[in-house]
C-alpha positions in Angstrom: 6.1 -42.5 35.6 9.2 -41.2 37.4 12.6 -41.2 35.7 15.2 -43.9 36.0 17.3 -41.6 38.1 14.4 -41.3 40.6 14.3 -45.1 40.7 18.0 -45.2 41.4 17.6 -42.6 44.2 14.9 -44.8 45.7 17.0 -47.9 45.3 20.0 -46.3 47.0 17.9 -45.2 49.9 16.1 -48.6 50.3 19.4 -50.5 50.0 21.0 -48.1 52.5 18.4 -49.0 55.1 19.2 -52.7 54.6 23.0 -52.1 54.8 22.6 -50.0 58.0 21.0 -53.0 59.6 23.8 -55.4 58.8 25.8 -56.3 61.9 29.5 -57.1 61.6 28.8 -60.7 62.7 26.4 -61.2 59.7 29.1 -60.4 57.1 30.0 -64.1 56.7 26.3 -65.3 56.2 25.5 -66.9 52.8 23.4 -64.9 50.4 21.0 -65.9 47.6 23.7 -64.8 45.1 25.5 -68.2 44.7 29.0 -68.5 46.2 28.9 -65.1 47.9 28.6 -64.3 51.5 27.2 -60.9 52.8 30.6 -59.2 52.8 31.5 -60.3 49.3 28.2 -59.3 47.9 28.1 -55.9 49.7 31.7 -55.3 48.6 30.7 -56.1 45.0 27.8 -53.7 45.3 29.9 -50.9 46.8 32.6 -51.4 44.2 30.1 -51.3 41.4 28.6 -48.1 42.7 32.1 -46.5 43.0 33.0 -47.6 39.4 29.7 -46.4 38.0 30.1 -43.0 39.7 33.7 -42.7 38.4 32.7 -43.7 34.8 29.9 -41.1 34.8 32.1 -38.3 36.2 35.3 -39.2 34.3 37.3 -39.8 37.5 39.4 -42.6 38.9 37.3 -45.0 41.0 40.3 -45.7 43.3 40.2 -49.5 42.8 39.0 -52.4 40.7 35.5 -53.8 41.0 36.5 -56.5 43.5 39.0 -54.5 45.5 38.4 -54.3 49.2 36.0 -51.3 49.2 34.5 -52.0 52.7 37.8 -52.1 54.7 36.7 -52.1 58.3 33.5 -50.1 58.1 30.9 -51.5 55.7 28.3 -48.9 56.8 30.6 -45.9 55.9 31.7 -47.6 52.7 28.1 -47.9 51.5 27.2 -44.3 52.5 30.3 -42.9 50.7 29.6 -44.9 47.6 25.9 -44.0 47.6 26.7 -40.3 47.9 29.1 -40.4 45.0 26.7 -42.6 42.9 23.7 -40.4 43.5 25.6 -37.2 42.6 26.9 -38.9 39.4 23.5 -40.0 38.2 22.1 -36.5 38.8 24.6 -34.9 36.4 22.7 -33.4 33.4 24.6 -35.6 30.9 24.4 -38.9 32.9 21.7 -40.5 30.6 22.8 -39.0 27.3 26.3 -40.4 27.1 27.8 -43.8 26.7 28.9 -45.8 29.8 31.7 -48.3 29.6 30.8 -51.5 31.4 32.7 -54.8 31.8 31.1 -56.2 28.7 31.3 -53.1 26.6 29.9 -49.6 26.1 26.1 -49.1 26.5 23.9 -46.0 26.2 23.4 -44.1 29.5 19.8 -45.0 29.8 20.6 -48.8 29.6 23.5 -48.3 32.0 21.1 -46.7 34.5 18.7 -49.7 34.2 21.5 -52.1 34.7 22.7 -50.1 37.7 19.2 -49.9 39.2 18.9 -53.6 38.9 22.3 -54.2 40.6 21.5 -51.9 43.5 18.0 -53.2 44.2 18.6 -56.9 43.6 21.9 -57.0 45.6 20.2 -55.0 48.4 17.4 -57.5 48.5 19.8 -60.4 48.5 21.5 -58.8 51.6 18.1 -58.4 53.3 17.2 -62.0 52.7 20.6 -63.2 53.9 20.4 -61.1 57.1 16.8 -61.8 58.0 15.7 -58.2 57.3 13.1 -58.7 54.5 10.9 -56.3 56.4 13.2 -53.4 55.3 12.7 -54.1 51.6 10.8 -51.5 49.5 8.1 -53.8 47.9 6.9 -51.0 45.6 10.5 -50.6 44.2 10.7 -54.4 43.8 7.4 -54.5 41.9 8.3 -51.5 39.7 11.7 -53.0 38.7 10.1 -56.4 38.0 7.6 -54.7 35.7 10.4 -52.8 34.0 12.5 -55.9 33.5 9.6 -57.9 32.1 8.9 -55.1 29.6 12.5 -55.2 28.3 14.6 -57.9 26.9 16.1 -59.1 30.1 17.5 -62.2 28.5 20.3 -60.1 27.1 21.6 -59.9 30.7 21.3 -63.6 31.3 23.6 -64.5 28.4 26.8 -63.0 29.6 26.3 -64.7 33.0 25.2 -61.6 34.9 22.0 -63.2 36.0 20.8 -66.8 35.9 17.7 -68.2 34.3 14.4 -67.3 36.0 13.4 -69.6 38.8 9.8 -70.7 39.3 8.1 -69.1 42.3 4.5 -68.7 43.4 2.8 -65.5 42.2 1.4 -64.9 45.8 4.9 -64.3 47.3 6.1 -60.7 48.0 7.3 -58.7 45.1 11.0 -58.9 46.1 10.9 -62.7 46.1 9.4 -62.6 42.6 12.1 -60.2 41.5 14.9 -62.3 43.0 13.5 -65.4 41.3 13.2 -63.6 38.0 16.9 -62.7 38.2 17.9 -66.3 38.9 18.0 -66.5 42.7 16.7 -69.9 44.0 14.9 -69.1 47.2 13.4 -71.6 49.6 
């Protein structure tokens, strides 16, 4: 099995393809992440990537999580964040240390799993919201769903990071099963 950092690389690339396809007039579209439109969810994702990268490298992220990271170019904002994020996770000590998150410090390997989940799930939300489910990496979705089911994902439901799992047919694509598992109610 590939390492968690390899999974993060795959997620950053897959989500990057989705972000590249988002037109400016789609930024106000609603997403499966309740109460967020595309711009808000993408801004949250970019901010999280910048903060993770800063935490891993001991630098200043340049803003708070919900600051306006996108400004006027959401494509460039994502590319910059992905470059910083990828480099930070490839540091030799990235998985061996402790990472401070909003709810407290966690081991690097757990932080990596949380981050992988954020990048993939929010990317898939954006694909659903913009009608670009064809760009989703179904293998990455299936792999993450398996990883989450093999771990105690309920710990992430408790602090309100993800809602309770939503029932969905087993025959739907992997990304829809993953989104339902993380609490997204999809029609």
